[in-house]
DODRENMI-340314 format. One line per 8 residues: number of its first residue (from 1); their letters; for each residue y, z, x of N, C-alpha, C. Coordinates in Angstrom, 1 decimal, decimal comma. Example, Ala and Ser with C-alpha at 12.3 -4.5 7.8 and 13.67 -1.06 7.14 Angstrom:
1 = AS = -5,7:7,8:13,2:-4,5:7,8:12,3:-3,3:7,8:13,2 ~ -2,2:7,1:12,8:-1,1:7,1:13,7:0,0:7,9:12,9 .
This chain:
1 = MDYFSQAN = -1,2:0,0:0,9:0,0:0,0:0,0:1,2:0,0:0,9 ~ 2,2:-1,0:0,7:3,4:-1,0:1,5:4,4:0,0:1,1 ~ 5,5:0,1:1,9:6,5:1,1:1,7:7,1:1,1:0,3 ~ 7,5:0,0:-0,1:8,2:-0,1:-1,4:7,3:0,2:-2,6 ~ 6,0:-0,1:-2,4:5,1:0,3:-3,5:4,9:1,8:-3,6 ~ 5,0:2,4:-2,4:4,9:3,9:-2,4:6,2:4,5:-2,9 ~ 7,4:3,9:-2,4:8,7:4,5:-2,8:9,0:4,3:-4,3 ~ 8,3:3,4:-4,9:8,5:3,1:-6,4:7,2:3,4:-7,1 .
9 = SAPLYILV = 6,4:4,3:-6,6:5,1:4,6:-7,3:5,2:5,3:-8,6 ~ 4,2:5,3:-9,4:4,2:6,0:-10,7:4,3:7,5:-10,6 ~ 3,6:8,1:-9,6:3,8:9,6:-9,5:5,2:10,0:-9,2 ~ 6,0:9,2:-8,4:7,4:9,6:-8,1:8,2:9,4:-9,4 ~ 7,9:8,4:-10,2:8,7:8,2:-11,4:8,4:9,4:-12,4 ~ 7,2:9,8:-12,4:6,8:10,9:-13,3:7,5:12,2:-12,9 ~ 7,5:12,5:-11,6:8,2:13,7:-11,0:9,7:13,7:-11,3 ~ 10,3:12,6:-11,0:11,7:12,4:-11,3:12,0:12,5:-12,8 .
17 = GVVLLFVA = 11,2:11,9:-13,6:11,3:11,9:-15,0:11,3:13,4:-15,6 ~ 10,4:14,2:-15,1:10,3:15,6:-15,5:11,5:16,4:-15,1 ~ 12,0:16,2:-13,9:13,2:16,9:-13,5:14,4:16,5:-14,4 ~ 14,6:15,2:-14,6:15,7:14,7:-15,4:15,6:15,1:-16,8 ~ 14,4:15,2:-17,3:14,2:15,6:-18,7:14,6:17,1:-18,8 ~ 14,3:17,9:-17,8:14,7:19,3:-17,8:16,2:19,4:-17,8 ~ 16,9:18,6:-17,0:18,3:18,6:-17,0:18,9:18,1:-18,3 ~ 18,3:17,1:-18,9:18,9:16,6:-20,2:18,7:17,7:-21,3 .
25 = ISCVLFTR = 17,6:18,3:-21,3:17,3:19,4:-22,3:18,3:20,5:-22,1 ~ 18,6:20,9:-20,8:19,6:21,9:-20,5:20,9:21,6:-21,0 ~ 21,3:20,3:-20,9:22,6:19,8:-21,4:22,7:20,0:-22,9 ~ 21,6:19,6:-23,6:21,6:19,7:-25,0:21,8:21,1:-25,5 ~ 21,0:22,0:-24,8:21,1:23,5:-25,2:22,4:24,0:-24,9 ~ 23,1:23,7:-23,8:24,4:24,2:-23,5:25,4:23,7:-24,5 ~ 25,3:22,4:-24,9:26,2:21,8:-25,9:26,0:22,6:-27,2 ~ 24,8:22,8:-27,6:24,6:23,6:-28,9:25,2:25,0:-28,8 .
33 = KSYLAGLK = 25,0:25,7:-27,7:25,5:27,0:-27,5:27,1:27,0:-27,5 ~ 27,6:26,0:-26,9:29,1:25,9:-26,9:29,6:25,6:-28,3 ~ 28,9:24,8:-29,0:29,3:24,4:-30,4:29,3:25,7:-31,3 ~ 28,2:26,4:-31,2:28,1:27,7:-32,0:29,2:28,7:-31,6 ~ 29,4:28,8:-30,2:30,5:29,7:-29,8:31,8:29,3:-30,3 ~ 32,1:28,0:-30,4:33,4:27,5:-30,9:33,5:27,9:-32,4 ~ 32,4:27,7:-33,1:32,5:28,1:-34,5:32,8:29,6:-34,7 ~ 32,2:30,4:-33,9:32,4:31,9:-33,9:33,9:32,2:-33,6 .
41 = MGMDRNVL = 34,5:31,4:-32,8:35,9:31,6:-32,4:36,8:31,1:-33,5 ~ 36,3:30,5:-34,5:37,1:30,0:-35,6:37,6:28,6:-35,4 ~ 37,0:27,8:-34,5:37,5:26,4:-34,3:37,0:25,5:-35,4 ~ 37,7:24,5:-35,7:37,4:23,6:-36,8:36,2:22,7:-36,4 ~ 35,2:22,5:-37,4:34,0:21,8:-37,1:34,4:20,3:-36,7 ~ 35,4:19,7:-37,4:35,7:18,3:-37,1:36,3:18,2:-35,7 ~ 37,1:19,2:-35,3:37,6:19,2:-33,9:36,5:19,3:-32,9 ~ 35,6:20,1:-33,1:34,4:20,3:-32,2:33,6:19,0:-32,1 .
49 = RTTITASA = 33,3:18,4:-33,3:32,5:17,2:-33,3:33,3:16,0:-32,6 ~ 34,6:15,9:-32,9:35,4:14,9:-32,2:35,4:15,1:-30,7 ~ 35,5:16,3:-30,3:35,5:16,6:-28,8:34,2:16,2:-28,2 ~ 33,1:16,5:-28,9:31,8:16,2:-28,3:31,6:14,7:-28,3 ~ 32,0:14,0:-29,3:31,9:12,5:-29,3:32,8:11,9:-28,3 ~ 34,0:12,3:-28,1:34,9:11,8:-27,1:34,4:12,0:-25,7 ~ 33,9:13,2:-25,5:33,3:13,5:-24,2:32,1:12,6:-23,8 ~ 31,3:12,4:-24,8:30,1:11,6:-24,6:30,5:10,1:-24,3 .
57 = LFTVLPSI = 31,5:9,6:-25,0:31,9:8,3:-24,8:32,6:8,2:-23,4 ~ 33,4:9,2:-23,0:34,1:9,2:-21,7:33,1:9,2:-20,6 ~ 31,9:9,8:-20,7:31,0:9,8:-19,6:30,3:8,4:-19,4 ~ 30,4:7,5:-20,4:29,7:6,2:-20,2:30,4:5,4:-19,1 ~ 31,7:5,4:-19,1:32,4:4,6:-18,1:32,2:5,1:-16,6 ~ 32,4:6,4:-16,3:32,1:6,8:-15,0:30,6:6,6:-14,6 ~ 29,7:6,6:-15,5:28,3:6,4:-15,2:28,0:5,0:-14,7 ~ 28,9:4,1:-15,0:28,6:2,7:-14,4:28,6:2,7:-12,9 .
65 = SILLGVIA = 29,5:3,5:-12,3:29,6:3,5:-10,9:28,3:4,2:-10,3 ~ 27,8:5,2:-11,1:26,6:5,9:-10,7:25,4:4,9:-10,7 ~ 25,4:4,1:-11,8:24,3:3,1:-11,9:24,4:2,1:-10,7 ~ 25,6:1,7:-10,3:25,7:0,8:-9,2:25,2:1,5:-7,9 ~ 25,5:2,8:-7,8:25,0:3,6:-6,6:23,5:3,6:-6,6 ~ 22,9:3,8:-7,7:21,4:3,8:-7,8:20,9:2,4:-7,3 ~ 21,5:1,3:-7,8:21,1:0,0:-7,4:21,2:-0,2:-5,9 ~ 22,4:0,3:-5,4:22,6:0,1:-3,9:21,6:0,8:-3,1 .
73 = LSGSLGVP = 21,3:2,1:-3,4:20,4:2,9:-2,6:18,9:2,5:-2,9 ~ 18,6:2,0:-4,0:17,2:1,7:-4,4:16,6:0,6:-3,5 ~ 17,5:-0,3:-2,9:17,0:-1,3:-2,0:16,4:-0,7:-0,7 ~ 16,8:0,5:-0,4:16,2:1,2:0,8:15,3:2,3:0,5 ~ 15,7:3,1:-0,5:14,9:4,4:-0,8:14,0:4,3:-2,0 ~ 14,1:3,1:-2,7:13,3:3,0:-4,0:14,1:3,6:-5,1 ~ 13,7:3,2:-6,3:14,4:3,6:-7,6:14,3:5,1:-7,8 ~ 13,1:5,7:-7,8:12,9:7,1:-8,2:13,8:8,1:-7,4 .
81 = SSWLRLSV = 13,8:8,0:-6,1:14,5:8,9:-5,2:16,0:8,7:-5,4 ~ 16,5:7,4:-5,5:17,9:7,1:-5,7:18,3:7,6:-7,1 ~ 17,5:7,4:-8,1:17,8:7,8:-9,5:18,0:9,4:-9,5 ~ 17,1:10,1:-8,8:17,1:11,5:-8,9:18,4:12,0:-8,1 ~ 18,6:11,5:-6,9:19,7:12,0:-6,1:21,1:11,8:-6,8 ~ 21,2:10,7:-7,5:22,5:10,4:-8,1:22,6:10,8:-9,6 ~ 21,6:11,5:-10,1:21,6:11,9:-11,5:21,9:13,4:-11,7 ~ 21,8:14,1:-10,6:21,9:15,6:-10,8:23,2:16,1:-10,2 .
89 = VGNLSYEA = 23,3:16,2:-8,8:24,4:16,8:-8,2:25,0:15,8:-7,1 ~ 24,3:14,7:-6,8:24,7:13,9:-5,7:25,8:12,9:-6,2 ~ 26,4:12,2:-5,2:27,3:11,1:-5,4:27,0:10,0:-4,3 ~ 27,4:8,8:-4,6:27,1:7,7:-3,7:27,6:7,9:-2,3 ~ 28,9:8,3:-2,1:29,5:8,5:-0,8:28,7:9,5:0,0 ~ 28,4:10,6:-0,6:27,6:11,6:0,2:26,2:11,2:0,5 ~ 25,5:10,7:-0,5:24,1:10,3:-0,4:23,9:9,2:0,7 ~ 24,8:8,3:0,7:24,7:7,2:1,6:24,9:7,7:3,0 .
97 = IAAEAASQ = 25,9:8,6:3,2:26,2:9,1:4,6:25,0:9,9:5,1 ~ 24,5:10,8:4,2:23,4:11,7:4,6:22,1:10,9:4,9 ~ 21,9:9,9:4,0:20,7:9,0:4,2:20,8:8,2:5,5 ~ 21,9:7,7:5,8:22,1:6,9:7,0:22,0:7,8:8,2 ~ 22,6:9,0:8,2:22,6:9,9:9,3:21,1:10,3:9,6 ~ 20,4:10,6:8,6:19,0:10,9:8,8:18,1:9,8:9,3 ~ 18,4:8,6:8,8:17,6:7,4:9,3:18,0:7,1:10,8 ~ 19,3:7,2:11,1:19,7:6,9:12,5:19,1:8,0:13,5 .
105 = AMGVSLKD = 19,0:9,2:13,0:18,4:10,3:13,9:16,9:10,0:14,1 ~ 16,2:9,2:13,2:14,8:8,8:13,4:14,7:7,5:14,1 ~ 15,8:6,9:14,4:15,8:5,6:15,1:15,6:4,4:14,3 ~ 15,9:4,5:13,0:15,8:3,4:12,0:17,1:3,3:11,3 ~ 17,2:2,3:10,4:18,4:2,1:9,7:18,1:1,7:8,2 ~ 18,9:2,2:7,3:18,7:1,9:5,9:18,9:0,4:5,7 ~ 19,7:-0,3:6,5:20,0:-1,7:6,4:18,7:-2,5:6,7 ~ 17,8:-1,9:7,4:16,6:-2,6:7,7:15,4:-1,9:7,0 .
113 = AASLTTGH = 15,3:-2,2:5,7:14,3:-1,5:4,9:12,9:-1,8:5,4 ~ 12,7:-2,9:6,0:11,4:-3,2:6,5:10,8:-2,3:7,6 ~ 11,8:-1,6:8,2:11,4:-0,7:9,3:11,1:0,7:8,8 ~ 11,3:1,0:7,5:11,1:2,3:6,9:9,6:2,6:6,5 ~ 9,3:3,8:6,6:7,9:4,3:6,2:8,1:5,4:5,2 ~ 7,0:5,8:4,6:7,0:6,9:3,7:7,4:8,2:4,4 ~ 7,1:8,4:5,7:7,5:9,5:6,4:9,0:9,5:6,6 ~ 9,6:8,4:6,8:11,1:8,3:6,9:11,7:8,7:5,5 .
121 = LVTIVLVM = 11,1:8,2:4,4:11,6:8,5:3,1:11,6:9,9:2,8 ~ 10,5:10,6:3,1:10,4:12,1:2,9:11,5:12,8:3,7 ~ 11,7:12,5:4,9:12,7:13,1:5,8:14,1:12,9:5,3 ~ 14,4:11,6:4,9:15,7:11,3:4,4:16,0:12,0:3,1 ~ 15,1:12,1:2,2:15,3:12,8:0,9:15,5:14,3:1,1 ~ 14,7:14,8:2,1:14,8:16,2:2,4:16,2:16,6:3,0 ~ 16,7:15,7:3,9:18,0:15,9:4,4:19,1:15,8:3,3 ~ 19,0:14,8:2,5:20,0:14,6:1,4:20,0:15,8:0,5 .
129 = TTGISWGI = 18,8:16,3:0,1:18,7:17,4:-0,8:19,1:18,8:-0,2 ~ 18,7:19,0:1,0:19,1:20,2:1,7:20,6:20,3:1,9 ~ 21,2:19,1:2,3:22,7:19,1:2,6:23,5:19,4:1,3 ~ 23,1:18,8:0,2:23,9:19,0:-1,1:23,6:20,3:-1,7 ~ 22,6:21,0:-1,3:22,2:22,3:-1,9:23,2:23,4:-1,6 ~ 23,8:23,3:-0,4:24,7:24,4:0,0:25,9:24,6:-0,9 ~ 26,4:23,6:-1,5:27,5:23,8:-2,4:27,1:24,6:-3,6 ~ 25,9:24,4:-4,1:25,3:25,1:-5,2:25,1:26,6:-4,9 .
137 = IATIFFGK = 24,5:26,8:-3,7:24,3:28,2:-3,2:25,6:28,9:-3,0 ~ 26,6:28,3:-2,4:27,8:28,9:-2,1:28,5:29,2:-3,4 ~ 28,4:28,4:-4,5:29,0:28,6:-5,8:28,4:29,9:-6,4 ~ 27,1:30,0:-6,3:26,5:31,2:-6,9:27,1:32,5:-6,3 ~ 27,3:32,6:-5,0:27,7:33,8:-4,4:29,2:33,9:-4,3 ~ 29,9:32,8:-4,1:31,3:32,9:-3,9:32,2:32,2:-4,9 ~ 31,6:31,6:-5,9:32,3:30,8:-6,9:33,4:31,6:-7,6 ~ 33,0:32,8:-8,1:34,0:33,6:-8,9:35,2:34,0:-8,0 .
145 = SYSRKSTQ = 34,9:34,5:-6,8:36,1:35,0:-6,0:36,9:33,8:-5,5 ~ 36,3:32,6:-5,3:37,0:31,4:-4,9:37,9:31,0:-6,1 ~ 37,3:31,0:-7,3:38,1:30,6:-8,5:39,3:31,5:-8,7 ~ 39,1:32,8:-8,5:40,2:33,7:-8,7:41,3:33,5:-7,6 ~ 40,9:33,3:-6,4:41,9:33,1:-5,3:42,6:31,7:-5,5 ~ 41,9:30,7:-6,0:42,5:29,4:-6,2:43,5:29,5:-7,3 ~ 43,2:30,3:-8,4:44,2:30,5:-9,5:45,4:31,1:-9,0 ~ 45,3:32,1:-8,1:46,4:32,8:-7,6:47,3:31,9:-6,8 .
153 = LLNKSKKK = 46,7:31,1:-5,9:47,4:30,1:-5,1:48,1:29,1:-6,0 ~ 47,4:28,6:-7,0:48,0:27,6:-7,9:49,2:28,2:-8,6 ~ 49,1:29,4:-9,1:50,3:30,1:-9,7:51,5:30,2:-8,8 ~ 51,2:30,5:-7,5:52,3:30,6:-6,5:52,9:29,3:-6,3 ~ 52,0:28,2:-6,2:52,5:26,9:-5,9:53,4:26,4:-7,0 ~ 53,1:26,8:-8,2:54,0:26,3:-9,3:55,4:26,8:-9,3 ~ 55,5:28,0:-8,6:56,9:28,6:-8,5:57,7:27,9:-7,4 ~ 57,0:27,1:-6,5:57,7:26,5:-5,4:57,9:25,0:-5,7 .
161 = EGKSFADW = 58,9:24,4:-5,0:59,1:23,0:-5,1:58,2:22,3:-4,1 ~ 57,8:21,1:-4,4:57,0:20,3:-3,5:55,5:20,6:-3,6 ~ 54,8:20,0:-2,7:53,3:20,2:-2,7:52,9:21,5:-2,0 ~ 51,9:22,1:-2,4:51,3:23,3:-1,8:50,4:23,0:-0,7 ~ 49,9:24,0:0,0:49,0:23,8:1,1:47,7:23,2:0,6 ~ 47,2:23,6:-0,6:46,0:23,0:-1,1:46,2:21,5:-1,4 ~ 47,3:21,1:-1,9:47,6:19,7:-2,1:47,5:18,9:-0,8 ~ 48,2:19,4:0,2:48,2:18,7:1,5:46,8:18,7:2,1 .
169 = AMVAMFIG = 46,0:19,8:1,9:44,7:19,9:2,5:43,8:18,9:1,8 ~ 43,9:18,7:0,5:43,1:17,7:-0,2:43,4:16,3:0,3 ~ 44,7:16,0:0,4:45,1:14,7:0,9:44,6:14,5:2,3 ~ 44,7:15,5:3,2:44,2:15,4:4,6:42,7:15,1:4,6 ~ 41,9:15,8:3,8:40,5:15,6:3,7:40,1:14,2:3,2 ~ 40,9:13,7:2,3:40,6:12,4:1,7:40,9:11,3:2,8 ~ 42,1:11,5:3,5:42,4:10,6:4,6:41,3:10,6:5,7 ~ 40,8:11,8:6,0:39,8:11,9:7,0:38,5:11,2:6,6 .
177 = FCGTFIGS = 38,2:11,4:5,3:37,0:10,8:4,7:37,1:9,2:4,8 ~ 38,3:8,7:4,3:38,4:7,2:4,4:38,5:6,7:5,8 ~ 39,1:7,5:6,7:39,2:7,1:8,1:37,9:7,0:8,8 ~ 37,0:7,8:8,4:35,6:7,8:8,9:34,9:6,5:8,6 ~ 35,0:6,1:7,3:34,4:4,8:6,9:35,1:3,6:7,5 ~ 36,4:3,6:7,3:37,2:2,4:7,8:37,0:2,3:9,3 ~ 37,0:3,4:10,0:36,9:3,4:11,5:35,5:2,7:11,9 ~ 34,5:3,1:11,2:33,2:2,5:11,5:33,1:1,0:11,2 .
185 = YVAEAVVF = 33,8:0,6:10,1:33,9:-0,8:9,7:34,7:-1,6:10,8 ~ 35,8:-1,0:11,2:36,6:-1,7:12,3:35,8:-1,8:13,5 ~ 35,0:-0,8:13,9:34,2:-0,8:15,1:33,1:-1,9:15,0 ~ 32,5:-2,0:13,8:31,5:-3,1:13,7:32,1:-4,5:13,8 ~ 33,4:-4,6:13,3:34,1:-5,9:13,4:34,4:-6,2:14,8 ~ 34,9:-5,2:15,6:35,4:-5,4:16,9:34,3:-5,6:17,9 ~ 33,3:-4,7:17,8:32,2:-4,6:18,8:31,1:-5,6:18,5 ~ 30,7:-5,7:17,3:29,5:-6,5:16,9:29,9:-7,8:16,2 .
193 = KHFLPLLT = 31,2:-8,0:16,0:31,7:-9,2:15,2:31,1:-9,3:13,8 ~ 30,9:-8,1:13,2:30,3:-8,1:11,9:31,4:-7,6:10,9 ~ 32,0:-8,6:10,3:33,2:-8,4:9,5:33,0:-8,1:8,0 ~ 31,7:-8,2:7,5:31,5:-8,1:6,1:31,8:-6,7:5,6 ~ 31,4:-5,5:6,2:31,8:-4,2:5,7:33,3:-4,0:5,6 ~ 34,1:-4,5:6,6:35,5:-4,3:6,6:36,1:-5,1:5,5 ~ 35,7:-6,4:5,3:36,2:-7,2:4,3:35,9:-6,7:2,9 ~ 34,7:-6,2:2,7:34,3:-5,6:1,4:35,2:-4,4:1,1 .
201 = ALVAGLVM = 35,4:-3,5:2,1:36,3:-2,4:1,9:37,7:-2,8:1,5 ~ 38,2:-3,9:2,2:39,5:-4,4:1,8:39,6:-4,9:0,4 ~ 38,6:-5,6:0,0:38,6:-6,1:-1,4:38,5:-4,9:-2,4 ~ 37,7:-3,9:-2,1:37,7:-2,7:-3,0:39,0:-2,0:-3,1 ~ 39,7:-1,9:-1,9:41,0:-1,2:-1,8:42,0:-2,0:-2,6 ~ 42,0:-3,3:-2,5:43,0:-4,2:-3,3:42,8:-4,1:-4,8 ~ 41,5:-4,1:-5,2:41,2:-3,9:-6,6:41,7:-2,6:-7,1 ~ 41,4:-1,5:-6,3:41,8:-0,2:-6,7:43,3:-0,1:-6,8 .
209 = KGCEYLVN = 44,0:-0,7:-5,9:45,5:-0,7:-5,9:46,0:-1,5:-7,1 ~ 45,3:-2,6:-7,5:45,7:-3,3:-8,7:45,5:-2,5:-9,9 ~ 44,4:-1,7:-10,0:44,2:-0,9:-11,2:45,2:0,2:-11,2 ~ 45,6:0,8:-10,1:46,6:1,8:-10,0:48,0:1,3:-10,5 ~ 48,3:0,1:-10,1:49,5:-0,6:-10,6:49,5:-0,7:-12,1 ~ 48,4:-1,2:-12,6:48,3:-1,3:-14,1:48,5:0,0:-14,8 ~ 47,9:1,1:-14,2:48,0:2,4:-14,9:49,4:2,9:-14,8 ~ 50,0:2,9:-13,6:51,3:3,5:-13,4:52,5:2,7:-13,9 .
217 = EKQLAWME = 52,4:1,4:-13,6:53,6:0,5:-13,9:53,5:-0,1:-15,3 ~ 52,3:-0,5:-15,7:52,2:-1,1:-17,0:51,7:-0,2:-18,1 ~ 51,5:1,1:-17,8:51,2:2,1:-18,7:49,8:1,8:-19,4 ~ 48,9:1,2:-18,7:47,6:1,0:-19,2:46,7:2,1:-18,8 ~ 46,8:3,3:-19,4:46,1:4,5:-19,0:44,6:4,3:-19,1 ~ 44,1:3,5:-20,0:42,7:3,3:-20,2:42,0:2,7:-19,0 ~ 42,8:2,0:-18,1:42,3:1,3:-16,9:41,8:2,3:-15,9 ~ 42,3:3,5:-16,0:42,0:4,6:-15,0:40,5:4,9:-15,0 .
225 = NFSLSLSM = 39,9:4,8:-16,2:38,5:5,0:-16,4:37,6:3,9:-15,8 ~ 38,2:2,7:-15,7:37,5:1,6:-15,2:37,7:1,3:-13,7 ~ 38,7:1,9:-13,1:39,1:1,5:-11,8:38,0:1,6:-10,7 ~ 37,2:2,8:-10,7:36,2:2,9:-9,7:35,1:1,9:-9,9 ~ 34,6:1,8:-11,1:33,5:0,9:-11,4:33,9:-0,6:-11,2 ~ 35,1:-0,9:-11,5:35,6:-2,3:-11,4:35,8:-2,6:-9,9 ~ 36,3:-1,7:-9,1:36,5:-1,9:-7,7:35,1:-2,1:-7,0 ~ 34,1:-1,3:-7,4:32,8:-1,4:-6,8:32,1:-2,7:-7,2 .
233 = LIAMTAAV = 32,2:-3,1:-8,5:31,6:-4,4:-8,9:32,2:-5,6:-8,2 ~ 33,5:-5,6:-8,2:34,2:-6,8:-7,5:33,9:-6,8:-6,0 ~ 33,9:-5,6:-5,4:33,7:-5,6:-3,9:32,2:-6,0:-3,6 ~ 31,3:-5,5:-4,4:29,9:-5,9:-4,2:29,7:-7,4:-4,4 ~ 30,4:-8,0:-5,5:30,3:-9,4:-5,7:30,9:-10,2:-4,5 ~ 32,0:-9,7:-4,1:32,7:-10,3:-2,9:31,8:-10,3:-1,7 ~ 31,1:-9,1:-1,5:30,2:-9,0:-0,3:29,0:-10,0:-0,4 ~ 28,5:-10,2:-1,6:27,4:-11,2:-1,8:27,9:-12,6:-1,5 .
241 = LLAL = 29,1:-12,9:-2,0:29,7:-14,3:-1,8:30,0:-14,5:-0,4 ~ 30,5:-13,5:0,3:30,9:-13,6:1,7:29,7:-13,8:2,6 ~ 28,6:-13,2:2,2:27,4:-13,2:3,0:26,6:-14,6:2,8 ~ 27,0:-15,4:1,9:26,3:-16,6:1,7:26,6:-17,6:2,8 .
């Protein structure tokens, strides 16, 4: 049995299906408890139902980008592993970085799926899962105190003019995050004359900028929900066309 047959085997689909079924049932139970709690507080039934419906519809649009992430990762890790990692607590940016770092440490690359084995898959998924788990563990032990401190800092920042330290810290982290990716793309273009990643990133950035213009200047607020999915779709299409 080859690698992709094992990575997409029925036992893996069953295991992932059980986990995701548990998550789905938990969501339904929490929704029901929240609905009953709202009724006890005296909230109107129609308001609660409208809120639930609007929230459900709102999640459809962001889920498009998640689906695209599953498709992108499934070419290397198979559908079940990608489906699981991006359906619970993961996101494409983190999962791709963790998977690539783990594969490089083993001397292989996600871009060369033919070189992967089931041993590589197990190690990659273990690294991805272990890495993302620390946020959950930290939240259990430090979430309440962190939330209280964040609220205090937020209240202080509202009394001051300009951006707070938290605002600047978030901007700095985002710039560092983007710089890491763009830097690697520039390095590939300069050193290996491989321009496709850089051009794809530029296309995605231009589409996102266009969406931002439509939201801010043309007052098309609904575009904000489509911006991420649209930029990914167009950039992926551009990558395919450029690679032809």
